C-alpha positions as CSV (number, residue, x, y, z in Angstrom):
1,M,-33.6,11.3,4.0
2,K,-32.1,7.8,4.6
3,A,-28.8,7.2,6.3
4,V,-26.8,4.7,8.1
5,V,-26.3,5.8,11.7
6,Q,-24.2,4.8,14.8
7,D,-24.8,5.9,18.1
8,R,-22.1,4.3,20.0
9,Y,-18.8,2.5,19.2
10,G,-18.8,-1.2,18.2
11,G,-18.9,-3.6,15.4
12,P,-21.2,-3.5,12.3
13,E,-24.0,-4.4,14.5
14,V,-24.3,-0.9,15.9
15,L,-25.2,0.6,12.6
16,R,-28.8,1.0,11.6
17,A,-30.4,2.5,8.3
18,T,-32.9,5.0,9.4
19,E,-34.6,8.3,8.3
20,V,-32.8,11.6,9.6
21,P,-33.4,15.2,8.8
22,V,-31.8,16.8,5.8
23,P,-28.7,18.9,6.9
24,R,-28.5,22.5,6.0
25,P,-25.5,24.1,4.7
26,A,-23.9,26.7,6.8
27,D,-21.7,29.5,5.7
28,G,-18.8,28.2,3.5
29,Q,-20.5,24.9,3.2
30,V,-22.2,22.9,0.3
31,L,-25.1,20.4,0.4
32,V,-24.2,17.6,-2.0
33,R,-26.6,14.7,-3.0
34,V,-24.4,11.7,-2.6
35,A,-24.1,9.5,-5.7
36,A,-21.1,7.3,-4.2
37,T,-18.8,7.2,-1.2
38,S,-15.9,5.0,-0.9
39,I,-15.0,3.3,2.3
40,N,-11.6,3.9,3.9
41,L,-10.0,2.1,6.7
42,S,-10.6,5.1,8.9
43,D,-14.3,4.5,8.6
44,W,-13.9,1.1,10.1
45,E,-11.6,2.4,12.7
46,T,-14.1,5.2,13.7
47,L,-16.9,2.6,13.8
48,R,-14.9,0.5,16.4
49,G,-13.5,3.5,18.2
50,S,-10.0,1.8,17.9
51,P,-7.1,2.6,17.8
52,A,-7.6,5.2,20.5
53,Y,-7.0,8.0,18.1
54,A,-10.2,7.2,16.4
55,R,-12.0,8.5,19.4
56,L,-10.6,12.1,19.0
57,G,-13.4,14.6,19.7
58,G,-15.7,11.6,20.9
59,L,-14.2,9.7,23.8
60,R,-17.3,8.0,24.9
61,R,-19.6,8.6,21.8
62,P,-18.9,9.0,18.2
63,R,-18.5,12.7,17.2
64,R,-20.2,12.2,13.9
65,S,-23.2,9.7,13.9
66,I,-22.9,9.0,10.0
67,L,-19.5,7.8,8.7
68,G,-18.2,8.1,5.0
69,S,-15.9,10.9,4.1
70,D,-14.8,10.2,0.5
71,I,-17.8,11.5,-1.4
72,A,-18.8,12.3,-5.0
73,G,-22.2,13.7,-5.9
74,T,-24.1,16.7,-7.2
75,V,-24.6,20.0,-5.6
76,E,-28.0,20.3,-4.1
77,A,-27.6,23.7,-2.5
78,V,-24.9,26.1,-1.2
79,G,-24.4,28.1,2.1
80,T,-23.7,31.8,2.1
81,G,-20.2,32.9,1.1
82,V,-19.8,29.9,-1.6
83,D,-18.8,31.3,-4.9
84,R,-16.8,28.3,-6.5
85,F,-20.0,25.8,-6.9
86,A,-23.4,26.1,-7.9
87,P,-26.5,23.7,-7.8
88,G,-26.1,21.1,-10.4
89,D,-22.4,20.9,-10.3
90,E,-20.7,17.5,-10.1
91,V,-18.3,17.4,-7.4
92,Y,-16.0,15.0,-5.1
93,G,-13.8,15.4,-2.1
94,D,-12.7,14.2,1.5
95,N,-15.0,15.1,4.1
96,L,-12.8,13.9,6.9
97,D,-14.0,16.3,9.5
98,L,-17.8,16.2,9.0
99,K,-18.1,12.8,7.3
100,G,-21.9,12.0,6.4
101,G,-21.3,10.0,3.3
102,F,-23.2,7.0,4.2
103,A,-26.5,8.9,3.5
104,E,-28.5,10.5,0.6
105,L,-27.3,14.1,1.3
106,A,-24.2,15.3,3.1
107,V,-22.9,18.7,4.0
108,M,-19.2,19.5,3.1
109,P,-16.9,22.5,3.4
110,E,-16.4,24.3,0.0
111,S,-12.6,23.9,0.4
112,A,-12.8,20.2,0.6
113,L,-14.4,20.0,-2.8
114,A,-13.3,19.9,-6.4
115,L,-15.2,19.6,-9.7
116,K,-15.4,16.0,-10.8
117,P,-13.6,15.3,-13.9
118,A,-16.0,14.3,-16.8
119,G,-13.7,11.3,-17.6
120,L,-14.5,9.6,-14.3
121,T,-17.8,8.2,-12.8
122,F,-19.0,9.2,-9.3
123,A,-17.8,5.7,-8.0
124,Q,-14.5,6.2,-9.6
125,A,-14.1,9.8,-8.3
126,S,-15.1,8.8,-4.7
127,T,-12.1,6.3,-4.6
128,I,-9.5,9.0,-5.2
129,P,-9.5,11.9,-2.4
130,Q,-8.3,10.1,0.8
131,A,-6.4,7.0,-0.8
132,G,-5.1,9.2,-3.5
133,A,-3.5,11.7,-1.2
134,I,-2.0,9.3,0.9
135,A,-0.7,7.3,-2.2
136,L,0.9,10.4,-4.0
137,Q,2.7,11.7,-0.7
138,G,3.7,8.3,0.4
139,T,5.4,7.5,-2.9
140,A,7.4,10.9,-3.3
141,G,10.8,10.0,-3.9
142,A,10.3,6.8,-5.9
143,G,12.3,6.5,-9.2
144,P,14.5,4.4,-11.4
145,G,16.8,2.3,-9.5
146,R,14.8,2.7,-6.2
147,R,13.4,-0.2,-4.4
148,V,9.9,0.5,-2.9
149,L,7.7,-1.5,-0.7
150,V,4.1,-1.0,-0.2
151,N,2.7,-2.9,3.2
152,G,-1.1,-3.2,2.6
153,G,-0.6,-2.9,-1.3
154,G,-3.9,-4.6,-2.0
155,G,-6.2,-2.2,-0.5
156,G,-7.4,1.4,-1.4
157,S,-4.3,3.3,-0.9
158,G,-1.9,0.6,-1.8
159,T,-3.7,0.0,-5.0
160,F,-2.7,3.5,-6.1
161,A,0.6,3.5,-4.4
162,I,1.8,0.5,-6.4
163,Q,0.9,2.1,-9.7
164,L,2.4,5.4,-9.0
165,A,5.7,4.0,-7.8
166,K,5.9,1.6,-10.7
167,R,4.9,4.7,-13.0
168,L,8.0,6.5,-11.6
169,G,10.3,3.7,-12.6
170,A,10.9,1.9,-9.2
171,H,11.1,-1.9,-8.6
172,V,7.8,-2.3,-6.6
173,T,7.2,-5.1,-4.0
174,G,3.6,-5.3,-2.7
175,V,2.7,-6.9,0.7
176,D,-0.8,-8.0,1.7
177,N,-2.8,-11.3,2.4
178,A,-2.8,-14.2,-0.3
179,L,-6.1,-13.3,-1.5
180,K,-4.5,-10.2,-2.9
181,L,-1.3,-11.2,-4.5
182,E,-2.6,-11.6,-7.9
183,H,-4.3,-8.2,-7.6
184,M,-1.1,-6.4,-6.8
185,R,0.7,-8.2,-9.7
186,S,-2.0,-7.1,-12.0
187,L,-1.2,-3.4,-10.8
188,G,2.4,-3.9,-11.7
189,A,4.2,-5.0,-8.6
190,D,7.3,-6.7,-9.6
191,E,7.4,-8.8,-6.2
192,V,4.5,-9.7,-4.1
193,I,4.7,-11.1,-0.5
194,D,2.1,-12.8,1.7
195,F,2.6,-11.4,5.1
196,R,1.2,-14.5,6.7
197,R,4.1,-16.5,5.1
198,A,6.9,-14.1,5.0
199,D,8.4,-11.2,6.9
200,F,9.3,-8.5,4.6
201,T,11.8,-7.0,7.2
202,R,14.1,-10.2,7.1
203,D,16.2,-11.9,4.6
204,V,15.5,-9.5,1.8
205,E,17.6,-6.8,0.0
206,P,16.9,-3.5,1.8
207,Y,14.4,-0.9,0.4
208,D,14.8,2.7,-0.4
209,L,11.2,3.6,0.5
210,V,8.7,1.7,2.5
211,L,5.1,2.8,2.6
212,D,3.4,1.1,5.6
213,L,-0.3,1.3,5.7
214,V,-0.7,-1.2,8.5
215,A,2.1,-0.5,10.8
216,H,2.5,-3.2,13.6
217,R,6.0,-4.5,13.6
218,S,8.8,-3.1,15.9
219,V,10.8,0.0,14.8
220,F,14.0,-2.2,14.6
221,A,12.4,-4.5,12.2
222,Y,11.5,-1.4,10.0
223,R,14.8,0.0,10.4
224,R,16.4,-3.4,9.3
225,A,14.4,-3.3,6.0
226,L,15.6,0.1,5.0
227,A,18.8,0.7,3.1
228,R,21.1,3.3,4.0
229,G,19.7,6.6,3.4
230,G,16.2,5.0,3.0
231,R,13.0,6.3,4.1
232,Y,10.1,4.6,6.0
233,R,6.6,6.2,6.5
234,C,3.4,4.6,8.1
235,V,-0.1,5.9,7.8
236,G,-2.4,4.2,10.4
237,G,-1.5,1.1,12.6
238,S,-1.8,0.7,16.4
239,V,-1.2,3.6,18.6
240,R,1.8,1.7,20.3
241,A,3.4,1.2,16.8
242,L,2.9,5.0,15.8
243,V,4.3,6.2,19.1
244,R,7.5,4.0,19.0
245,V,7.9,5.0,15.3
246,L,7.8,8.8,16.1
247,T,10.3,8.3,19.4
248,I,12.4,5.1,19.3
249,G,12.1,4.9,15.5
250,A,13.2,8.5,14.7
251,A,16.3,8.3,17.0
252,A,17.4,4.8,15.9
253,G,17.0,6.0,12.2
254,A,18.9,9.0,12.6
255,V,21.8,7.2,14.1
256,T,21.9,4.8,11.3
257,G,21.4,7.0,8.4
258,R,17.9,6.2,7.8
259,S,14.6,8.2,8.2
260,L,11.7,6.6,10.0
261,G,8.5,8.3,10.8
262,V,4.7,8.8,10.3
263,L,3.3,10.2,7.1
264,A,1.6,13.6,7.9
265,V,-0.9,13.6,5.0
266,K,-1.8,17.0,3.6
267,E,-5.6,17.0,2.7
268,G,-7.7,18.9,0.2
269,P,-8.3,19.0,-3.7
270,A,-4.6,20.2,-4.3
271,Y,-3.4,16.9,-2.9
272,F,-5.7,14.5,-4.7
273,Q,-6.8,16.2,-8.1
274,P,-3.2,15.1,-9.7
275,L,-4.1,11.5,-9.1
276,A,-7.7,12.1,-10.7
277,D,-5.7,13.7,-13.7
278,L,-3.6,10.5,-14.2
279,C,-6.7,8.2,-13.9
280,V,-8.4,10.5,-16.6
281,A,-5.3,10.2,-18.9
282,G,-5.4,6.2,-18.3
283,D,-1.8,6.3,-16.4
284,V,-3.4,5.1,-13.3
285,T,-6.6,2.9,-12.9
286,T,-9.3,3.0,-10.1
287,H,-10.1,-0.7,-8.7
288,I,-13.6,-1.1,-7.2
289,D,-14.0,-4.3,-5.3
290,R,-17.9,-3.8,-5.2
291,T,-20.6,-1.2,-5.1
292,V,-23.2,-1.8,-2.3
293,G,-26.4,0.2,-1.2
294,L,-27.0,1.8,2.3
295,D,-28.5,-1.4,3.6
296,E,-25.3,-3.3,3.1
297,V,-22.9,-0.8,4.7
298,P,-22.4,-2.8,7.9
299,D,-21.2,-5.9,5.6
300,A,-19.1,-3.6,3.4
301,L,-17.5,-2.3,6.4
302,A,-16.6,-5.6,7.9
303,L,-15.0,-6.7,4.5
304,V,-12.8,-3.6,4.7
305,G,-12.0,-4.2,8.4
306,A,-10.9,-7.6,7.7
307,G,-8.5,-6.7,4.7
308,Q,-10.4,-8.7,2.3
309,A,-11.5,-6.0,-0.3
310,L,-9.5,-5.7,-3.5
311,G,-8.9,-1.8,-3.9
312,K,-12.0,0.1,-2.8
313,V,-15.7,-0.6,-1.8
314,V,-18.2,1.9,-2.8
315,V,-21.4,2.9,-1.1
316,A,-24.0,4.3,-3.7
317,P,-27.2,5.5,-1.7
318,G,-29.4,5.6,-4.9
C-alpha cells in the first residue's frame, strides 16, 4: 500500500511517499481503508519532534513512521475479539496512539472508533475527533453573559470552539492572524483580534473563559486577561509555557480567585460524538480549507504548521 513515511524528525523534507506492507489488525483492532484523514497541529509537532513532549516514546526517532490520527474510512478487516464492527462499516475516530492515517490502510483500536453518521462525508467526519473533543471540553462553562476568548480561533479546534461558545450564548472573541479574521467572524465571533497587532491580555474587558490553543505568553498576562472567578485552559504550546501554567500559573491564579491550567483532554467516541451530532443537525458546521492527496502531505503539513489553514486540511489517499 502507499503511505507517507518519516524516518527521522525534521521539516516536510523528511517525508517520503512510498510502498509499505499492509498492516494486520491484532486482538481488539480494526483495519480501516482510509477515505480521509484530517491534519492536526499534533501531526506537525510530531514531524518536527518539537515541542519536546512530541518525542514521548521516541526520543531519537519517531515512535510511529506514519502520521495522521483523525481517520475516517471503511472497515476492511477486524482482529479477534472485535464485535462492534464488521467489514464494510463506515467508521471514524482519533488514532492518536497508533496514528497511520496518511496511508491507504490503517490499524485502529476498536475502542477509538465510532460509526460514521450517514449525514457526514468521510472528509467532514475526519475533522471532528481530536479537534471536536478539544473544543467541546474547552468551552464547557460558556453561556449567556459570559465572555469567552479563543486564542487560535481560526484553526481546527478553534473553528469548532467559536461556534460552540456562541451557540451556548456567550460573547465570543477570536484571536488569530490577519488571514483568519473574516473566517472567525463568519463562525459567529463577536470580536476578532489579529495577535500581531494587538495583545488580548491588555487593555480589554477581562474574560470569564479563555481557551488557548497556542500558549506562548507569560502566566501573569493570562491571569490579567481573566475576570475574577474566570478560567484559563491551554492546549499545546511551548513546554516552557505549559510548565509555567501548571506551576506558577496555578498558584498565582488560586491566590487571586482565578483558575489557570492545562486542559486534560479526554479521548474516545464519547467525547467527540456529541459534536458530530450537532454537525448532522446543522447546529455546527465543519470547515475544510482544502483536500489533498498523499503526495501533497508535506506541503499540507507546512501550511498547518505555519498557521495558514482556515479550519482543517484533509488528506484523501484515494
